[in-house]
C-alpha positions, 0 to 999 in steps of 0.5 A: 659798707660793701667791698668794692669789686676789682676791675679784674681778678688777680688771676686774670691780671696774672694772665695779662701781665705774663702775656705782656712780658712774653709778647715784648720778648718776641720783639727780637723776631722783628729785629727789636730788642724790647726787653734786652735792658732787663737786669741779669745777675750772674755768679760773682766774687766781686760785687761790681760784676754781679749785674748786667743787662740780659742782652749783649745789645745793651752791653754798654748799659751799667748793671745798676742802670739795668736794675733801675730800669727793670724796677721802674718797668715792673713798678709801673706794670704792677702799680697799674695792676694794683689800680685794676684790683682797686688797691691803694696805688701809692701804698702798693707802690711803696710796698712793692719797692720794699719787696723788690729791693729786698727780694733782689738783694737776696737774689744777688746774695744767693749768686755769691760764688762761695754759695752758688758756684758749681764744681766746674766753675770754681776754678774761674773764680779762684776758689777751692770750695762752695756750697754748690747751690747755683744762683737759685740759692737766692730763692732760699735766702728770699724765703728766709728774709720773708720769714724774718719780716713776717715773724719778727717785724710784724709792723713792717710786714703790715706796712707793705701788706698791700704789695705782698701778693704771692699768688699774683707773682707766682701766677704771672711767673708761671705764664712766662714759664710756659714759653720758657718750657716751650723752648725746652720742649721743642728740643725734646718733644718726645720727652715733653709729651711723656712728662705731660701724659705722666703728670696727668695720670699722676694727679688723677690718681693723687686726687682719688687717694688724697682727698678721700683719706684726708676727709675720712681722717678729719671726720672720723678721728678729729670729729670735724663737721663736713663744713670744715672737713671738705675745705680741709681735705681740699687744702691739704690734699690738692692745691692749698689755698686755691682749692680750700677757697674754691671748695668753701665756695662750692659748699657754701661754707662760712668765710672763716673756714677757707681763711683758716685752712688757707693760713694753715696751708701757707705755714706748712708750705713754708715747712715743706719748701725748707725741707723737701727740696733738700730731701729730694737732693739727697734721695732722688738726685739719680731720679730727677724727674721723680723729684720734680713730680714729688714737689708738684704733688706734695707741696701745696700752693702754686708758689711753694710747689713751683718754688720747690721745683726750682730749688730741687732743680738747682740742688739736684743738678748740682749734686748730679754733676758733683757726684756722677759728672752728669750735667742735666739741662736746666728747668726740666725738674722744675718743669715737671713740678710745674706741669703736675701743678698746672694739671692740679689747678685745672682740676680744682674747678672740676672738683669744686663743681663735683662737690657743689653737686654733691652738697646741693643734691645730697648733703643739703637735700635739694634733689634736682639742683643744678649748678650754673656754668658761671660757677664752673667758670668762676672756679676755673684757674684762669692763669692756666690759659696764659701758661698754655698760650705761651707754651703753645705759641713757642711750639707753633713758632718752632713748627711753622718757622723753624728758622726762628728757633734760635731767636725764640730761644733768645727771646725766652731767655730775656723773658726768663729774667723777669720770671726769676724776679717774680719768683724771688718776690714770691719766695719773700712774700710766702715768708712774709705772710707766715706769722706763726704766732698770730695764726696760733693765737687764732686757734689753728692748733686743732686744724694743724693736728689734722695737717700734721697727721695727714701730710707727714703720715701719708700725703708726702709718701703717697706722692713720692710713690705715685711720682716713682710709679710714673717718672721712674727712669725718666731723665732730663736731657744732658747738656751737650748730650 
């Protein structure tokens, strides 16, 4: 029996979902606060003070009711998305409820003052020490919770599997993030242009070096066939799951090939997510934009890369404040990681078409073969359009209606609350799909050997070198500076 095709791809669904939240947030420009009831978690010592509505206009709304309203809104929106994807809606709704509940509980835990308070705020809580991780510590806790579920409670993970959609959640978050970063770019346009240009240069260089090296190692030293070596090279060197799948389709590989490579990518993305942001905090807190670009170049999958950028953003800002008294503006480090990753995603379609042309005309011996434009369009990551739309919309509003800049900033603050929730669910979902034992039993060991050699042998270090070349000396704005 053939599989029923979704009414819309998950990629397009992320675009429309992100644009919906972005558009509703702009209601403040017309005097209507349509998302102000959304829940916000603040650093807390007394749990009763943890939750509140994001907008002061809803200040009388109890935090728990704000949380309930947020859950119901997202449940309806994502359940409709499940229907569009032709998923079993009732099963999805049950899984989503569990994922939302666990993820947000992790977010609340990560905002506990002894975990999240920074040195300049400890006094207001009457505490003398904290882990200094900021509220983004909730992302780490959500990831760990997902790993526990995926590896120790596989039956529960299977029960909620329908709603474990890390790529959908992160792509929706990235569409919203475009508007949030647009607000930052308005205030520091010269710096924003430099970040985008340097990010583009960095990923072109990374593509040319990474892919060829991984392909060579897989073929020469591990004796993999071209069918395995090409998706492996794309998955390890470029953009993880999306690149492996697109490359597999481009060269007409058997379905098992991109599936195995994608599973491997997810495992190592979790490892990188647990290690690299903390390494960046210790080694690069005085070069924060280098750290952001490094996360984008070294960490695979959209979810893990942007998540690593978010973690590095909070960790580095906290350390810079504690060690040097420098208070960097929030989101610039994450924005750099996101910018690099978005450029990488754009190139997936281009690279897939290059490989398709090579396979069609050279490897498979079909000179004169052509590639339909539909193939190029199919492989292009659509959520990039959503990111660009929200980013450019904010820039144009600031350019043609500068008097509205303050209201746009307020609107993006409300949208950002939903972006944070999608981030939390992404972290949890990444952990939940990482059943290490099952993947090992499927014979992933030899592929993992290639990944270990390439990732830790040169990809991480080349990524760091390229990041240093293009972002050394570039600093985020300083709060109040």
